[in-house]
C-alpha positions in Angstrom: -0.7 7.0 -7.0 -0.8 7.3 -10.7 0.8 3.8 -11.1 -1.6 2.3 -8.6 -4.6 3.8 -10.6 -3.1 2.3 -13.7 -2.7 -1.0 -12.0 -5.8 -0.8 -10.5 -7.9 -0.2 -14.0 -6.0 -2.9 -15.5 -7.3 -5.4 -12.6 -10.9 -4.2 -13.3 -10.6 -4.9 -17.1 -9.0 -8.3 -16.5 -11.8 -9.7 -14.2 -14.2 -8.8 -17.0 -12.0 -9.8 -20.2 -10.9 -13.4 -19.0 -14.6 -13.8 -17.8 -13.5 -15.1 -14.6 -16.7 -15.0 -12.9 -18.8 -13.4 -15.5 -20.9 -11.2 -13.4 -23.8 -9.6 -15.5 -25.4 -6.3 -15.1 -29.2 -5.7 -15.1 -29.4 -4.5 -18.5 -29.1 -7.0 -21.9 -31.3 -9.2 -23.7 -30.6 -12.9 -23.0 -34.1 -13.9 -23.7 -34.0 -16.4 -20.4 -35.9 -16.0 -17.3 -34.3 -16.1 -14.3 -34.2 -19.2 -12.3 -34.3 -19.0 -8.5 -31.3 -20.1 -6.5 -31.8 -21.5 -3.4 -29.7 -19.4 -0.4 -27.8 -22.3 0.6 -25.7 -21.9 -2.5 -25.2 -18.1 -1.8 -23.7 -19.1 1.6 -21.6 -21.8 0.3 -20.0 -19.6 -2.2 -19.5 -16.7 0.7 -17.6 -19.3 2.5 -15.2 -20.3 -0.6 -13.8 -16.7 -1.1 -11.4 -14.8 0.9 -12.5 -13.7 4.2 -11.7 -10.4 6.2 -9.3 -12.5 8.4 -7.2 -13.7 5.3 -6.6 -10.1 3.9 -4.0 -7.3 5.2 -5.5 -5.0 7.8 -6.9 -1.8 6.5 -8.6 -3.6 3.5 -12.5 -3.5 3.1 -15.0 -5.0 1.0 -15.7 -2.4 -1.8 -17.8 -4.7 -4.1 -19.3 -8.1 -4.1 -21.9 -9.9 -6.1 -23.7 -13.0 -7.1 -23.7 -13.9 -11.0 -26.8 -16.0 -11.9 -26.8 -17.8 -15.4 -29.1 -15.1 -16.6 -26.4 -12.6 -15.7 -23.9 -14.5 -17.8 -26.1 -15.0 -20.6 -26.9 -11.1 -20.7 -23.2 -10.2 -21.3 -22.6 -13.3 -23.9 -22.0 -12.2 -27.7 -24.2 -15.3 -28.3 -26.6 -15.8 -25.6 -28.0 -19.0 -26.9 -24.8 -20.7 -27.1 -23.7 -19.5 -23.7 -27.2 -20.6 -22.4 -26.5 -24.1 -23.7 -23.1 -24.3 -22.5 -23.8 -23.5 -19.1 -26.7 -26.0 -19.0 -24.4 -28.5 -20.2 -21.6 -27.7 -17.3 -24.3 -27.3 -14.7 -23.5 -24.2 -13.4 -25.5 -23.2 -10.7 -24.3 -19.7 -9.2 -21.2 -17.6 -8.9 -19.9 -14.9 -6.4 -17.0 -12.4 -6.5 -15.9 -10.0 -3.5 -13.2 -7.1 -4.1 -11.1 -5.9 -1.2 -9.2 -2.5 -1.3 -7.3 -0.3 1.1 -7.8 3.3 1.7 -4.5 3.7 0.6 -1.8 1.3 -0.8 -0.4 -0.8 2.1 1.9 -3.6 2.8 5.2 -4.1 4.3 9.0 -3.8 3.2 9.1 -3.4 -0.6 5.5 -5.3 -1.4 2.8 -3.2 -1.7 -0.8 -4.8 -2.0 -3.5 -2.4 -3.6 -6.4 -4.8 -4.7 -7.7 -8.1 -3.8 -10.5 -9.9 -5.9 -11.4 -13.3 -5.0 -14.4 -15.5 -6.4 -16.0 -18.8 -6.6 -18.8 -20.5 -8.7 -20.5 -24.0 -8.2 -21.8 -26.6 -10.3 -23.6 -29.6 -10.4 -20.6 -31.9 -10.9 -17.1 -32.0 -10.8 -17.0 -32.5 -14.5 -18.8 -29.2 -15.2 -16.2 -27.2 -12.9 -13.3 -28.9 -14.8 -14.7 -28.0 -18.2 -14.8 -24.3 -16.8 -11.6 -24.3 -15.3 -10.0 -25.8 -18.6 -11.6 -22.9 -20.6 -10.6 -20.1 -18.3 -7.0 -21.4 -17.8 -6.7 -21.7 -21.6 -8.0 -18.1 -22.2 -5.6 -16.7 -19.5 -2.6 -18.2 -21.0 -3.5 -17.0 -24.4 -3.9 -13.4 -23.2 -1.7 -11.2 -25.2 -0.4 -9.2 -21.8 1.8 -6.9 -23.7 -1.5 -5.5 -25.6 -3.3 -5.9 -22.2 -1.5 -3.7 -20.1 -0.7 -1.0 -22.5 2.0 1.5 -21.6 3.4 -1.0 -19.2 7.1 -1.8 -20.2 9.6 -5.0 -20.0 6.4 -7.3 -19.2 7.2 -10.9 -18.1 4.6 -13.9 -17.7 5.7 -16.4 -15.3 3.5 -19.8 -14.9 4.5 -20.3 -11.2 4.5 -23.6 -9.4 1.6 -23.7 -7.2 1.9 -24.2 -3.3 1.0 -27.6 -1.9 -2.6 -27.5 -1.2 -5.8 -29.7 -1.4 -7.3 -28.5 -4.6 -7.9 -30.8 -7.7 -6.7 -28.1 -10.1 -4.6 -25.0 -10.1 -2.8 -22.4 -12.2 -0.8 -19.6 -11.2 0.1 -16.8 -13.5 2.2 -13.8 -12.7 2.3 -10.9 -15.0 5.5 -8.2 -14.0 6.3 -5.3 -15.6 7.2 -1.4 -15.3 4.7 1.6 -15.9 8.2 3.6 -16.6 11.7 2.6 -17.0 13.4 2.4 -13.8 10.0 2.6 -11.6 8.9 0.1 -9.2 8.0 -3.8 -10.8 4.2 -3.9 -11.0 3.0 -7.3 -10.5 -0.4 -8.8 -11.1 -1.3 -12.5 -9.8 -4.1 -14.5 -11.5 -4.8 -17.9 -9.6 -7.4 -20.4 -10.7 -8.5 -23.5 -8.5 -11.0 -26.1 -8.7 -12.0 -28.4 -5.8 -14.7 -30.9 -6.9 -17.7 -29.2 -8.4 -16.5 -25.5 -7.6 -14.2 -23.5 -9.0 -12.4 -20.7 -7.6 -10.3 -17.2 -8.6 -8.0 -15.2 -6.7 -6.2 -11.9 -8.3 -3.9 -9.4 -6.7 -2.1 -6.2 -7.8 0.8 -5.4 -6.2 4.1 -3.4 -6.5 7.1 -5.0 -4.9 9.8 -7.8 -5.1 9.7 -11.5 -5.2 8.9 -11.5 -1.5 5.3 -10.7 -3.0 5.4 -14.3 -3.9 5.1 -15.4 -0.1 2.1 -13.0 0.5 0.2 -14.5 -2.6 1.1 -18.0 -1.7 -0.6 -17.4 1.9 -3.7 -16.0 0.1 -3.7 -19.0 -2.3 -3.9 -21.5 0.8 -6.5 -19.6 2.7 -9.0 -19.7 -0.5 -7.8 -23.3 -1.0 -8.7 -24.4 2.4 -12.0 -22.3 2.6 -13.2 -24.0 -0.9 -12.2 -27.5 0.7 -14.2 -27.1 3.7 -17.4 -25.6 2.0 -17.6 -28.1 -1.0 -19.3 -31.4 -0.1 
């Protein structure tokens, strides 16, 4: 269980450090008045992420949150510059949901211990594409050895994505061992864009190559949700 706690802590940190959704907190001084967001966008975003029927039996929602532009600005080192970027891209709203099992569960050698699925929506495909490009560049540039401090034999692969209906997609798999001889730890980071929406999927697991098949199924599920939810 110590390995699971280590990896899950890294997962939570990764969500924040990559600004994959940039969910803010109530505090902070962004200097920007919140803008009311029509509820239709909230329902649209809820449909874009992984649903209960997509995840393994025994997983439940442990956290879900919408992020307004105010939330993003509140967390920015330079609020004015961040606000200008959000307005230029036409970001409307974001949403994320995190699933967890009571205990690590899975089949065979693959154990999935956490799933995080997110989506954000923009006024145009150009805004979503710019957001995708920034996040993809940040993910590729991450120093994973430093990020997963204490994990040995770190290997980062950019995997070919399954054939899904998405305009853009990136799949990174980070693998390593908490200790020499221990089971491989895998962390998958997937970015998707469909029209004016951008999605992300993160999964922490222990297992062999068969874990890729599981992640591919999740990618297909979220890609299909985004396709049907984006007008």
